[in-house]
C-alpha positions in Angstrom: 94.2 1.1 -35.6 96.0 -0.6 -32.4 95.5 -3.7 -31.0 94.5 -2.2 -27.8 91.3 -0.2 -29.5 90.9 -3.5 -31.5 90.6 -5.4 -27.8 87.8 -2.7 -26.9 85.8 -2.7 -29.5 85.3 -6.9 -29.5 84.2 -6.4 -25.8 81.7 -4.1 -26.6 80.6 -6.0 -29.7 80.0 -8.8 -27.4 78.2 -7.4 -24.6 75.6 -5.6 -27.4 74.9 -9.6 -28.8 74.4 -11.0 -25.1 71.7 -8.0 -24.6 70.2 -8.9 -27.6 69.5 -12.7 -26.2 68.7 -11.6 -23.7 65.4 -9.3 -24.9 67.0 -6.1 -22.9 67.1 -3.9 -25.0 68.9 -0.8 -22.2 71.7 1.4 -23.2 74.7 0.4 -21.5 75.5 1.8 -18.4 78.0 4.2 -17.6 80.3 3.8 -14.7 78.5 4.8 -11.1 74.9 4.9 -12.9 72.1 2.9 -11.1 69.5 0.9 -12.9 65.7 2.1 -12.8 63.7 0.9 -10.9 62.0 -2.8 -11.7 64.5 -2.5 -14.9 65.0 -6.5 -16.1 62.4 -7.4 -13.8 59.7 -10.1 -15.1 56.6 -8.9 -15.4 53.7 -10.2 -12.8 51.9 -13.2 -14.0 48.0 -12.9 -14.3 45.7 -14.4 -12.3 43.2 -17.4 -14.2 39.5 -16.9 -14.3 39.0 -19.9 -12.5 39.7 -19.1 -9.3 38.7 -21.6 -6.1 36.1 -18.9 -4.7 34.6 -19.8 -7.8 34.9 -23.0 -8.5 33.1 -23.4 -5.3 30.2 -21.0 -6.3 30.0 -23.3 -9.9 30.2 -26.2 -7.7 26.8 -25.3 -5.5 25.4 -23.8 -8.3 25.3 -27.4 -9.8 24.4 -28.9 -6.9 21.2 -26.6 -6.0 20.2 -27.0 -10.0 20.6 -31.2 -10.0 18.4 -31.2 -6.5 15.5 -28.7 -7.8 15.3 -31.0 -11.0 15.2 -34.7 -9.2 12.6 -33.2 -7.6 10.5 -31.6 -10.6 11.4 -35.2 -12.0 9.7 -37.3 -9.0 6.8 -35.1 -8.9 5.9 -35.2 -12.4 6.4 -39.3 -11.7 4.4 -39.2 -9.2 1.4 -37.0 -10.4 1.7 -39.5 -13.3 0.9 -42.2 -11.4 -1.8 -41.1 -9.2 -5.4 -41.5 -10.7 -7.0 -38.5 -12.2 -9.9 -37.9 -10.5 -12.8 -35.9 -13.2 -14.3 -32.3 -11.6 -17.8 -32.8 -10.6 -20.3 -30.8 -11.4 -20.9 -30.6 -7.6 -17.6 -28.7 -7.4 -18.3 -26.3 -10.1 -21.1 -25.5 -8.7 -19.9 -24.4 -5.2 -17.8 -21.6 -6.6 -20.5 -20.0 -7.7 -23.6 -19.8 -5.2 -25.4 -18.2 -7.9 -25.2 -20.8 -10.6 -28.4 -22.8 -10.7 -27.9 -26.1 -9.0 -30.2 -28.8 -10.5 -30.4 -30.7 -7.9 -30.9 -28.1 -5.3 -33.8 -26.1 -7.4 -35.7 -30.3 -7.7 -35.4 -29.9 -4.3 -37.0 -26.6 -3.7 -39.9 -27.6 -5.7 -40.4 -30.8 -4.6 -40.6 -28.8 -0.9 -43.5 -26.9 -2.6 -45.4 -30.0 -3.4 -45.1 -31.1 -0.4 -46.0 -28.3 1.3 -49.4 -27.3 -1.4 -50.1 -31.2 -0.7 -49.9 -30.6 3.2 -52.0 -27.9 3.2 -54.9 -29.5 1.2 -55.1 -32.0 3.4 -54.8 -29.9 6.3 -58.1 -27.8 4.4 -60.2 -30.8 4.0 -59.6 -32.0 8.0 -60.2 -28.6 9.1 -56.8 -28.2 11.0 -55.1 -25.4 11.5 -53.1 -23.8 8.6 -49.1 -25.1 8.5 -46.5 -22.9 8.2 -43.5 -24.3 5.9 -40.8 -22.5 8.3 -39.8 -24.2 11.5 -37.6 -21.9 14.1 -35.3 -24.4 15.2 -33.4 -24.4 18.1 -29.7 -25.7 16.8 -28.3 -24.2 13.3 -27.5 -27.0 10.9 -24.2 -27.7 10.0 -22.5 -29.0 6.8 -19.4 -28.5 5.1 -17.1 -28.7 7.9 -19.5 -26.6 10.7 -20.8 -28.4 13.4 -24.3 -27.8 14.6 -24.5 -24.6 16.3 -26.9 -24.6 19.6 -28.2 -21.1 20.1 -28.4 -19.8 23.7 -31.2 -20.6 25.7 -34.0 -18.0 25.6 -33.0 -16.5 22.7 -36.1 -14.1 21.2 -34.6 -12.8 17.6 -37.0 -9.9 16.3 -37.8 -10.3 13.0 -38.1 -5.9 13.1 -34.7 -5.4 13.6 -33.5 -7.9 11.3 -35.8 -6.4 8.5 -34.5 -2.7 9.3 -31.0 -4.1 8.4 -32.4 -6.2 5.0 -33.6 -2.8 4.2 -30.6 -0.7 4.7 -27.6 -3.1 2.8 -30.3 -3.8 0.5 -30.4 0.6 -0.1 -26.8 -0.2 -0.7 -27.0 -1.9 -3.5 -29.0 0.5 -4.8 -32.3 -1.5 -4.5 -33.9 0.9 -2.4 -37.5 0.7 -5.1 -37.8 -2.9 -4.6 -37.8 -3.3 -1.4 -41.6 -4.2 -1.3 -40.8 -7.3 -3.7 -37.2 -8.2 -1.0 -39.7 -7.6 2.5 -42.4 -9.7 0.9 -39.7 -12.9 -0.9 -38.0 -12.9 3.1 -41.7 -12.7 4.9 -42.7 -15.7 2.4 -39.4 -17.7 3.1 -38.7 -17.2 6.7 -39.9 -14.6 8.3 -36.9 -13.1 8.4 -36.0 -15.2 11.2 -32.3 -16.1 11.3 -32.9 -19.1 12.9 -35.9 -20.3 10.4 -35.5 -23.8 8.6 -37.9 -25.5 5.5 -39.2 -28.2 7.6 -39.0 -30.0 3.6 -35.9 -29.2 1.9 -34.0 -28.3 5.4 -33.0 -24.7 3.6 -32.1 -22.6 5.9 -31.1 -18.9 7.8 -33.2 -15.5 6.5 -32.3 -16.3 2.1 -33.3 -20.0 3.1 -29.9 -21.1 1.6 -29.9 -24.5 0.4 -27.4 -25.5 2.2 -27.6 -23.6 4.7 -23.5 -23.9 5.0 -23.3 -21.8 1.6 -23.5 -19.0 3.8 -20.1 -19.2 4.7 -18.9 -17.9 1.7 -20.3 -14.1 3.3 -19.3 -14.9 7.1 -18.3 -18.0 9.4 -20.7 -16.5 11.7 -23.6 -17.4 8.8 -25.3 -19.7 11.6 -26.6 -16.7 13.7 -25.9 -14.0 12.3 -28.5 -11.8 10.3 -26.1 -9.7 8.5 -23.9 -12.0 7.2 -27.8 -14.3 5.9 -28.4 -11.2 4.2 -25.4 -9.9 3.0 -25.2 -13.8 1.4 -28.8 -13.4 0.4 -28.4 -10.4 -0.8 -25.3 -11.7 -3.6 -27.7 -14.4 -4.4 -30.4 -12.2 -5.4 -28.2 -10.3 -7.8 -26.3 -13.3 -9.3 -28.7 -15.0 -10.0 -32.0 -13.2 -10.4 -30.4 -9.3 -11.3 -32.8 -8.0 -8.4 -35.0 -8.5 -5.2 -37.8 -8.0 -8.2 -36.8 -10.8 -10.2 -36.6 -13.2 -7.2 -40.1 -12.5 -6.2 -40.9 -12.6 -9.6 -39.8 -16.2 -9.5 -41.0 -17.2 -6.1 -44.4 -16.2 -7.4 -44.4 -18.2 -10.2 -42.6 -21.3 -9.1 -43.3 -21.1 -4.9 -39.4 -20.8 -4.5 -36.8 -18.6 -5.8 
């Protein structure tokens, strides 16, 4: 082997070792060849998961959670420091007007006894028969409602109220019990939407006690016969199941 050939082999070996150290296993270029595009360039670095936008989002989330937790804790502490108020019987009874209320039932019974006592006294003295129903000029208030004055010259027509009551009772399937309902409210109020019991203060066609109970059927309970009848029919259905059931109780006790 000539010395020139030895020199060429050493140069080629030196280039191979240089490529190996760089991790470049490209084949040696020949004279005039262009390297491929991107050859020898470093690969792009991958972006990290924690970008500035995500950092901001995490910060906002943590702030909201912290504020919510502080509010819950503060509310719990305040509620724990407030004195506890037990639910009273009257509050429970107010949720359902058809549930018997011992105080109101006792007041009704007392009103009947007072009426009977006055009736006996008037009979002894030969006075005119006392009517327990009086027609008032101002509807009672209660439970946030102010007393309501009726328009001057108002002349309610009991016949029209009866016709409305009969129709509304029939809509409930009580056509066969109309006679019981008619007699019941004839006794209680003469079917007058302004009727008030002079002894108990019960008010309206169905004689609700207090009258403001009928607000559950409509805000115009003080003067609307339809609203009063609607409430009265619901009361009868809830407590006595039917008008004849209410009439039977009224016959036995003097109230319903």
